[in-house]
N, C-alpha and C positions, 0 to 999 in steps of 0.2 A: 687197747684190744688189738691183738695180732692178727693179720690178715694173710699169714704165712702160707704158701703153697707147698705142698709136700715135695713135689719135683717138677720141672719145667720140661716141656718137650724140647725147648731149645735152651741149653745152660751155657755158663762161661766157657767151659772147655770146648764145647762144640762150636762156639762162635770163633775162638781162637784158632780152631782146626781149619777155618775157612780161609785163612791167610793164602793169598795167592790162587784161591779156588773160585767156586761160583760167587758172584758178587752178593753182598749182603744187602737185603732191602729193609730200609729203616724209615720210620715215619714217626712224628708226634702225634699223641692223642691226649685229650683232657677230659673226655666224658665216655661213659659206658657205651653208647651206641656206636660211637666212632671207633672205639677200641675194638668192639666185636667185628666190625667191617675189616679194619686193619690186620686183625689178627689171622684172618683168613689168608692174607697174602703176604705178611711181612715176617722178617726175622728177629727184628728188634723194634720194640715200641718204646719211645722215650716220652715220658711225662717232663716236657721242657717248660723251663720257666719263661718260655715265650707265651705261655697261657696269660700272663700279665697283660700283655699287649693285646693279643688276639681276642680274649674273652673278657677281660677285666678294663680294657681301655686305657692302660697305662702308657706313658710316653716311651718307657723302657722297662727293662727287665728289672731294673734296681729296687723298686717297690715291692717285689714278690717277696712273700714271708714263707717261713717253714711250713706254717698252719695251712697256707693255701696249696702248697705242694702235696701235703698230706691228704688234704681233701680231694683234690683231683687225682692223686696217686691212687686212692681207694676206689674212686669212680672207676678208673681204667682197670684196676685190678679185677672188677667184676666182669670186665669184658674180655680178659686175656687168658687163654689157655694154652696157647702153642708158643707165642713168640717170647722171647727174652724182654723183660720188662724193666727199664732203667729209669730212674728218677732224678732230675737235676736237683743239685744243691743250691739254694737261692744265695745270693749276694749277702754277705755279712754271716754266713753260717758255718764257714769252714776257714776263713783266712787268718783268724787270731791265732790259732794253734792247732797241732794235730789233735790234741785231747778234745779241744772244741769240735773240730771236725768229725772225731769219732762219735762223740755223744749224739750229734745231729744226725749223722749218717745211720747209726744204730737205731735212732727213733724212727727215721723215714724208713728203714727196711722193716722193722718191727710192726708200724702202724699201717704200712701199705702193701707189705708181701713182695715188694719189688725184689729182684735178683741183684741189682747193682745200682750204684749211684754214679752222676757225671759230676765232675767239677772242672773248673776253667783254670787255665794257667799251664805253664811249662816247666822251666828249671827250677822256679821259685816254690813248685809245688811237690819237689822230690820228697822231702821229709813227711809231708802230709800224705802222699800217696803210699808211700812205704809203710807208715805207721796204720793206715787202714787196711792195705791188703795182708798185712802181717797178722791183723786181727780179725781176719774172715770177712771184711768187706770189699767186694769186687769193685774196682773203680775204672770208668770210662774216662780218659782225658779229653781235653778240648784245647786246641792250640790255634794260631792264627789270628783272626778277628774273634776276640772273645767279648760277647756283648755286654757282660758286666764291667768290663774296663773301658767302656764307650767314651767315657769322660777323658780318660788318659790318651785315647786315640784321636780325640777331636772329631768324633763322627763315626760312621760305619763305613770305614774306608778299606780298601784292599791292603793287606798286610805283606811283608816279606818281598818286597821289590828290591832289586839291587842287592847291596851288601847286607840288608836287613834279612835276607833269605837265610844266612847262616844263623841267625838267632832261631829262626823257625826250625832248622834242621835240629839245632841243639835241643830246642825244646821237645821236639818229637822224640829223639833219642832218649832224653832225660826222663820223659814220662814213661815210656816203655820200659827202661832199666829200673824204675822205681816200682814197677810191678802192675801197671795198668793193663788191662786185657785188650784194649783197644783205645783208638785216639781219633776224635772228630777234628778234621782239619777245615777251618772256614775261611772262606774268602781270600785266597792266596793265588799268584800266578800258577797256571796249569803246569807248566814244567817244573816248578818247584814241588808242587804236590804230587806229581809223578815221581820225582826222584826220591822224595821222603818215603813213599810208599815201598820203593824198591829197597830203601835202606833199613827201615825198621821191621822187627820181627813180629809185630803184632798187627791185626788189622787196623786199615786206615778207613775212615768213613767221610766222605767229601760232601761238602756244601759249599758251592761256589769254588770247587778246587779242581779235580780232574776226573775223567772217566776212567782212568788207570787206578783210582783208589779201589780199595776192597769193598767198599760198600758205598751207598749214597743215602742222605737223608734230606727230607723237606719238611717244613712246618706244614701240617695237614690242611689248615686253613688257607694257606698260600696256593698249594696245588690244586684245591678244589674251588678256588675263586671266591672264597667267603671273604676274605681279609683284603680289602681294596684301597686301604689308606695309601699304600705305596707298595711297588712291586719290584723286588730286587732282580738284577740282571740274571742271576743263577736260578730264578724260579720258572718252571715250566708249568703254566696252568693246564691241568687235565680236565677242568670242569669251569663252569661259570655260575656257581650255585648262588652267588649274591644277586645276580640279575634275575634268576628263576625265582628265587625267594621273594624278591620284591615284587615281582609281577603276580605271584601268588597273593602276597598280602594286598596288593591293590585291588586285585579281583574280589577278595574277600570283603574289602571295605565297600566295594561298590554294591556287592549283593546285599550287605547289612543295610546300607542306607536306602536301596530300593525295595527293601524288605522281600527280596527274592530268596534270602537265606535268613532264618531255616524255612524250609517248605515242608509239606506233610510227611515226607520220607524221613525227616530229621527229628520229629516230635513224637510223644507217645499218646496213645488213645486211652481212654478210661479202663478198657478191659486188657490192654496189652500187659505181658510180663515186663518186670523190670529190667533194666539193663545189664550188662555183663558184670556180675558180682566181683570176679576175679580183677577185672580192670577198675573196680570202683566206680563204675558209670552206670 
Protein backbone atom coordinates (compact mmCIF):
# COMPACT_ATOMS: atom_id res chain seq x y z
CA UNK A 1 0.00 0.00 0.00
CA UNK A 2 1.36 3.41 -0.95
CA UNK A 3 1.71 6.12 1.68
CA UNK A 4 2.62 8.80 -0.85
CA UNK A 5 2.04 12.40 0.11
CA UNK A 6 0.70 14.62 -2.70
CA UNK A 7 3.10 17.49 -2.01
CA UNK A 8 5.74 18.34 0.54
CA UNK A 9 6.06 21.69 2.22
CA UNK A 10 9.79 21.22 1.72
CA UNK A 11 10.82 19.40 -1.44
CA UNK A 12 14.13 18.44 -3.01
CA UNK A 13 14.53 21.65 -5.11
CA UNK A 14 13.80 23.73 -2.01
CA UNK A 15 16.51 21.90 -0.07
CA UNK A 16 19.01 22.34 -2.91
CA UNK A 17 18.22 26.06 -3.03
CA UNK A 18 19.42 26.37 0.57
CA UNK A 19 23.04 25.84 -0.52
CA UNK A 20 25.04 28.61 1.11
CA UNK A 21 21.91 30.00 2.77
CA UNK A 22 20.14 29.41 6.05
CA UNK A 23 21.48 26.23 7.66
CA UNK A 24 19.39 23.10 7.20
CA UNK A 25 18.14 21.57 10.44
CA UNK A 26 18.13 17.78 10.18
CA UNK A 27 17.31 15.10 12.72
CA UNK A 28 16.58 11.40 12.75
CA UNK A 29 13.19 10.00 13.78
CA UNK A 30 11.87 6.46 14.02
CA UNK A 31 8.42 6.86 15.62
CA UNK A 32 5.30 8.93 14.99
CA UNK A 33 5.43 10.96 18.25
CA UNK A 34 9.06 12.01 17.75
CA UNK A 35 8.40 12.74 14.07
CA UNK A 36 5.55 15.09 15.00
CA UNK A 37 7.79 17.00 17.40
CA UNK A 38 10.71 17.18 14.97
CA UNK A 39 8.49 18.24 12.08
CA UNK A 40 7.72 21.52 13.85
CA UNK A 41 11.37 22.55 13.81
CA UNK A 42 13.32 20.57 11.20
CA UNK A 43 13.85 20.90 7.47
CA UNK A 44 14.83 17.26 6.89
CA UNK A 45 13.80 14.22 8.90
CA UNK A 46 15.87 11.10 8.29
CA UNK A 47 14.59 7.65 9.11
CA UNK A 48 18.10 6.42 9.77
CA UNK A 49 19.35 2.85 9.91
CA UNK A 50 20.71 3.92 13.30
CA UNK A 51 17.29 2.68 14.43
CA UNK A 52 18.89 -0.75 14.66
CA UNK A 53 21.22 0.40 17.40
CA UNK A 54 19.10 2.89 19.34
CA UNK A 55 15.74 1.08 19.27
CA UNK A 56 16.53 -2.56 18.49
CA UNK A 57 19.73 -3.02 20.51
CA UNK A 58 21.95 -4.09 17.61
CA UNK A 59 25.72 -3.63 17.85
CA UNK A 60 25.85 -1.90 14.45
CA UNK A 61 23.62 -0.92 11.57
CA UNK A 62 24.53 -4.03 9.57
CA UNK A 63 21.61 -6.11 10.83
CA UNK A 64 18.96 -3.60 9.78
CA UNK A 65 16.59 -4.90 7.11
CA UNK A 66 14.53 -3.25 4.41
CA UNK A 67 11.40 -4.35 6.26
CA UNK A 68 12.56 -2.57 9.41
CA UNK A 69 13.16 0.63 7.45
CA UNK A 70 9.72 0.39 5.86
CA UNK A 71 8.01 -0.18 9.21
CA UNK A 72 9.70 2.80 10.86
CA UNK A 73 9.33 4.89 7.71
CA UNK A 74 5.58 4.37 7.77
CA UNK A 75 5.47 5.40 11.42
CA UNK A 76 7.46 8.57 10.74
CA UNK A 77 5.35 9.43 7.70
CA UNK A 78 2.29 9.67 9.94
CA UNK A 79 4.00 12.40 11.92
CA UNK A 80 5.59 14.49 9.13
CA UNK A 81 3.74 17.21 7.24
CA UNK A 82 6.33 19.93 6.65
CA UNK A 83 9.84 18.52 6.55
CA UNK A 84 11.44 16.56 3.73
CA UNK A 85 11.43 12.90 4.72
CA UNK A 86 14.42 10.74 3.76
CA UNK A 87 14.82 7.01 4.46
CA UNK A 88 18.13 5.17 4.72
CA UNK A 89 18.76 2.26 2.40
CA UNK A 90 20.08 -0.51 4.68
CA UNK A 91 23.22 -2.52 4.17
CA UNK A 92 22.88 -5.05 1.36
CA UNK A 93 19.90 -3.36 -0.28
CA UNK A 94 21.77 -1.37 -2.95
CA UNK A 95 25.41 -2.44 -3.28
CA UNK A 96 24.90 -5.38 -5.64
CA UNK A 97 23.80 -3.39 -8.69
CA UNK A 98 21.99 -0.21 -9.74
CA UNK A 99 19.00 -2.36 -10.64
CA UNK A 100 18.86 -3.85 -7.16
CA UNK A 101 19.15 -0.37 -5.70
CA UNK A 102 16.28 0.91 -7.83
CA UNK A 103 13.96 -1.96 -6.91
CA UNK A 104 14.54 -1.42 -3.21
CA UNK A 105 14.48 2.38 -3.38
CA UNK A 106 11.22 2.26 -5.32
CA UNK A 107 9.75 -0.03 -2.67
CA UNK A 108 10.88 2.30 0.12
CA UNK A 109 9.31 5.31 -1.56
CA UNK A 110 6.07 3.53 -2.47
CA UNK A 111 5.52 1.93 0.94
CA UNK A 112 6.65 4.80 3.19
CA UNK A 113 5.80 7.90 1.17
CA UNK A 114 9.28 9.34 1.66
CA UNK A 115 10.57 11.97 -0.75
CA UNK A 116 14.14 10.64 -1.00
CA UNK A 117 16.50 7.86 0.02
CA UNK A 118 19.99 7.99 1.48
CA UNK A 119 22.82 5.63 0.65
CA UNK A 120 26.42 5.42 1.77
CA UNK A 121 29.53 5.60 -0.38
CA UNK A 122 31.41 8.00 -2.63
CA UNK A 123 32.94 7.41 -6.04
CA UNK A 124 32.01 3.72 -5.94
CA UNK A 125 28.34 4.72 -5.95
CA UNK A 126 28.42 6.99 -9.04
CA UNK A 127 26.66 4.54 -11.33
CA UNK A 128 24.03 3.68 -8.76
CA UNK A 129 23.24 7.28 -7.84
CA UNK A 130 23.01 8.26 -11.50
CA UNK A 131 20.77 5.26 -12.23
CA UNK A 132 18.41 6.17 -9.39
CA UNK A 133 18.20 9.90 -10.01
CA UNK A 134 17.61 9.44 -13.74
CA UNK A 135 14.61 7.32 -12.82
CA UNK A 136 13.00 9.75 -10.41
CA UNK A 137 14.54 8.67 -7.10
CA UNK A 138 16.12 11.61 -5.25
CA UNK A 139 19.30 10.53 -3.47
CA UNK A 140 21.11 11.93 -0.45
CA UNK A 141 24.74 10.80 -0.38
CA UNK A 142 26.82 9.93 2.67
CA UNK A 143 30.62 10.08 2.78
CA UNK A 144 33.43 10.13 5.32
CA UNK A 145 32.70 7.67 8.09
CA UNK A 146 30.04 5.41 6.60
CA UNK A 147 28.76 3.18 9.43
CA UNK A 148 27.77 0.34 7.11
CA UNK A 149 31.48 -0.03 6.26
CA UNK A 150 32.60 -0.02 9.90
CA UNK A 151 34.33 -3.38 9.50
CA UNK A 152 36.48 -1.98 6.70
CA UNK A 153 37.44 1.01 8.84
CA UNK A 154 38.24 -1.06 11.91
CA UNK A 155 35.85 0.96 14.04
CA UNK A 156 34.13 4.33 14.17
CA UNK A 157 37.26 6.36 13.44
CA UNK A 158 37.75 9.83 12.02
CA UNK A 159 38.17 9.63 8.25
CA UNK A 160 40.07 11.88 5.83
CA UNK A 161 43.12 12.89 7.80
CA UNK A 162 46.28 13.69 5.85
CA UNK A 163 46.40 12.49 2.26
CA UNK A 164 43.16 10.54 2.80
CA UNK A 165 41.41 13.90 2.63
CA UNK A 166 41.74 13.86 -1.15
CA UNK A 167 39.64 10.70 -1.26
CA UNK A 168 36.90 12.46 0.70
CA UNK A 169 37.05 15.41 -1.69
CA UNK A 170 36.74 13.13 -4.71
CA UNK A 171 33.89 11.24 -3.10
CA UNK A 172 31.94 14.42 -2.40
CA UNK A 173 32.38 15.71 -5.93
CA UNK A 174 31.54 12.32 -7.44
CA UNK A 175 28.32 12.04 -5.45
CA UNK A 176 27.26 15.57 -6.39
CA UNK A 177 28.13 15.07 -10.08
CA UNK A 178 26.17 11.82 -10.13
CA UNK A 179 23.01 13.70 -9.18
CA UNK A 180 22.70 13.53 -5.38
CA UNK A 181 20.76 16.54 -4.09
CA UNK A 182 22.79 16.70 -0.86
CA UNK A 183 25.54 14.83 0.92
CA UNK A 184 26.07 13.91 4.57
CA UNK A 185 29.69 14.31 5.71
CA UNK A 186 30.40 12.28 8.83
CA UNK A 187 33.34 12.36 11.24
CA UNK A 188 36.03 14.11 9.20
CA UNK A 189 38.43 16.94 10.16
CA UNK A 190 36.71 20.31 10.42
CA UNK A 191 38.93 22.02 7.85
CA UNK A 192 38.25 19.27 5.31
CA UNK A 193 34.48 19.45 5.75
CA UNK A 194 34.63 23.24 5.41
CA UNK A 195 36.63 22.97 2.21
CA UNK A 196 34.36 20.30 0.72
CA UNK A 197 31.34 22.45 1.50
CA UNK A 198 32.90 25.30 -0.46
CA UNK A 199 33.76 23.05 -3.39
CA UNK A 200 30.55 21.12 -4.07
CA UNK A 201 27.41 22.63 -5.56
CA UNK A 202 24.93 20.72 -3.39
CA UNK A 203 24.20 21.20 0.31
CA UNK A 204 26.45 19.38 2.76
CA UNK A 205 25.03 18.11 6.02
CA UNK A 206 27.54 17.65 8.79
CA UNK A 207 27.72 15.20 11.65
CA UNK A 208 31.04 15.49 13.40
CA UNK A 209 32.21 17.71 10.52
CA UNK A 210 32.07 21.52 10.49
CA UNK A 211 29.77 24.40 11.45
CA UNK A 212 30.42 25.65 7.92
CA UNK A 213 28.38 22.77 6.45
CA UNK A 214 25.08 23.78 4.91
CA UNK A 215 23.22 21.81 7.57
CA UNK A 216 23.66 19.62 10.62
CA UNK A 217 22.19 16.27 11.65
CA UNK A 218 22.19 14.24 14.86
CA UNK A 219 20.60 11.00 15.99
CA UNK A 220 17.58 12.10 18.01
CA UNK A 221 18.15 9.62 20.83
CA UNK A 222 21.72 10.90 21.22
CA UNK A 223 20.78 14.56 21.46
CA UNK A 224 17.89 13.83 23.82
CA UNK A 225 20.13 11.77 26.10
CA UNK A 226 18.07 8.62 25.59
CA UNK A 227 20.82 6.44 24.14
CA UNK A 228 23.67 6.30 26.63
CA UNK A 229 25.70 3.20 25.66
CA UNK A 230 28.30 5.58 24.26
CA UNK A 231 28.51 9.28 23.48
CA UNK A 232 30.37 10.40 20.35
CA UNK A 233 32.39 13.60 20.65
CA UNK A 234 30.24 15.28 18.00
CA UNK A 235 27.01 14.85 20.00
CA UNK A 236 25.69 17.73 22.07
CA UNK A 237 23.08 16.54 24.52
CA UNK A 238 20.12 18.90 24.66
CA UNK A 239 18.33 16.75 27.23
CA UNK A 240 18.88 13.91 29.66
CA UNK A 241 15.69 11.97 29.13
CA UNK A 242 17.16 8.58 30.02
CA UNK A 243 17.75 9.75 33.59
CA UNK A 244 14.30 11.33 33.80
CA UNK A 245 12.68 8.20 32.40
CA UNK A 246 14.47 5.92 34.85
CA UNK A 247 13.51 8.15 37.77
CA UNK A 248 9.87 8.06 36.63
CA UNK A 249 9.94 4.25 36.27
CA UNK A 250 11.54 3.87 39.71
CA UNK A 251 8.87 6.13 41.21
CA UNK A 252 6.13 4.07 39.56
CA UNK A 253 7.66 0.85 40.89
CA UNK A 254 7.77 2.26 44.43
CA UNK A 255 4.13 3.34 44.22
CA UNK A 256 2.97 -0.06 42.99
CA UNK A 257 4.90 -1.94 45.68
CA UNK A 258 3.58 0.37 48.40
CA UNK A 259 0.05 0.15 46.98
CA UNK A 260 -0.13 3.94 46.69
CA UNK A 261 -0.89 3.53 42.99
CA UNK A 262 -3.56 3.26 41.82
CA UNK A 263 -5.52 5.37 44.26
CA UNK A 264 -9.20 6.34 44.13
CA UNK A 265 -8.56 8.95 41.42
CA UNK A 266 -7.33 6.27 39.02
CA UNK A 267 -10.13 3.68 39.40
CA UNK A 268 -13.82 3.63 38.44
CA UNK A 269 -16.85 3.52 40.67
CA UNK A 270 -19.88 1.40 39.88
CA UNK A 271 -21.92 4.39 38.62
CA UNK A 272 -19.19 6.21 36.69
CA UNK A 273 -19.20 6.34 32.86
CA UNK A 274 -16.74 4.25 30.92
CA UNK A 275 -13.40 5.75 29.93
CA UNK A 276 -12.44 7.62 26.79
CA UNK A 277 -13.83 5.49 23.96
CA UNK A 278 -11.58 7.19 21.38
CA UNK A 279 -8.48 6.26 23.33
CA UNK A 280 -9.76 2.75 23.90
CA UNK A 281 -9.52 3.21 27.66
